[in-house]
C-alpha positions in Angstrom: 17.6 10.1 -0.1 14.7 7.7 0.2 12.8 6.9 -3.0 9.7 4.7 -3.4 8.2 3.2 -6.5 4.9 1.4 -6.8 3.9 -1.2 -9.4 1.3 -3.8 -10.0 -1.8 -1.7 -10.6 -4.1 -2.3 -13.5 -7.6 -3.2 -14.6 -9.3 -6.2 -13.1 -12.8 -7.6 -12.9 -14.7 -7.6 -9.6 -13.7 -10.6 -7.6 -10.2 -10.6 -9.0 -6.8 -10.1 -7.4 -3.8 -7.8 -7.7 -0.5 -7.6 -5.9 1.1 -4.2 -5.6 4.8 -3.8 -4.9 6.6 -0.9 -3.4 10.3 -0.9 -4.1 12.3 1.5 -1.9 15.8 2.9 -1.7 17.6 4.3 1.3 18.8 2.8 4.6 15.9 3.2 6.9 13.3 0.8 5.4 13.7 -2.0 7.8 13.2 0.2 10.9 10.3 2.1 9.3 6.6 1.5 9.2 5.2 1.1 5.7 1.7 1.8 4.6 -0.6 1.7 1.6 -3.0 4.6 1.0 -5.6 5.1 -1.7 -7.5 8.1 -3.1 -10.5 7.8 -5.4 -11.8 10.7 -7.4 -13.7 13.1 -5.2 -12.7 11.3 -2.0 -10.1 12.0 0.7 -7.0 9.9 0.8 -7.4 7.0 3.3 -5.0 4.5 4.9 -5.7 1.0 3.6 -3.1 -1.0 5.4 -0.1 -0.4 7.6 2.7 -2.7 8.8 5.2 -1.5 11.4 8.9 -2.5 11.7 8.0 -5.4 13.9 5.5 -6.8 11.5 2.3 -5.8 13.2 -0.5 -5.2 10.7 -3.5 -2.8 10.7 -6.2 -2.6 8.1 -9.1 -0.4 7.2 -12.4 -2.0 8.0 -13.3 -1.9 4.4 -10.5 -4.1 3.3 -10.0 -6.4 6.3 -10.1 -10.0 5.3 -9.5 -9.2 1.7 -6.1 -7.4 1.6 -2.8 -8.4 3.1 0.2 -6.2 3.7 3.7 -7.6 3.9 7.3 -6.6 3.7 10.6 -8.1 2.7 13.3 -6.1 4.4 16.1 -7.8 2.5 14.6 -6.5 -0.7 13.5 -3.2 0.8 10.1 -3.9 -0.7 6.6 -3.8 0.6 3.6 -5.5 -0.9 -0.2 -5.3 -0.8 -2.0 -8.4 -1.8 -5.6 -7.5 -2.8 -8.2 -10.3 -3.2 -11.9 -10.3 -3.8 -11.6 -6.8 -5.4 -14.7 -4.6 -5.5 -15.5 -1.7 -7.8 -15.3 0.6 -4.7 -11.6 -0.4 -4.4 -10.9 1.7 -7.5 -8.4 4.3 -6.6 -4.8 5.5 -7.0 -2.8 3.5 -4.5 0.4 4.9 -3.0 2.9 3.5 -0.6 4.7 5.5 2.1 7.2 5.0 4.9 7.2 6.4 8.4 10.6 6.8 10.2 9.3 7.7 13.7 6.4 5.6 15.1 3.3 7.7 15.2 4.9 10.5 13.2 4.3 11.8 9.8 4.5 9.7 6.7 7.9 10.8 5.5 8.4 9.4 2.0 5.8 8.6 -0.7 5.8 6.8 -4.0 4.2 8.1 -7.2 1.1 6.0 -7.0 -0.4 3.3 -9.2 -3.9 3.1 -10.6 -6.2 0.2 -9.6 -9.4 0.0 -11.5 -12.0 -2.7 -10.7 -14.8 -3.2 -13.2 -18.2 -4.6 -12.4 
């Protein structure tokens, strides 16, 4: 079955950068959309960035211009480069994959904590 594991979270100062990685197993990664989601305490989970199997990217308005999503299908790995981090970016970040376009997010990782200090 498909398994996902995030890494790269940590504590950074405002204005700093982090790169999150999402290593996957399974046979469907290259044909699946991959997304990064985040949830802060007391907040609903929100989509941060999504990349489809063809490489088309979509971003939440709050991160556009600061975050970049990418994927390496040969490594079955997705990435989220986060620059110019702000305290409001503090959240648990999770990656997920979507087998059918427009469908549910089928597989999820365990999440990694990102904390941005002011």
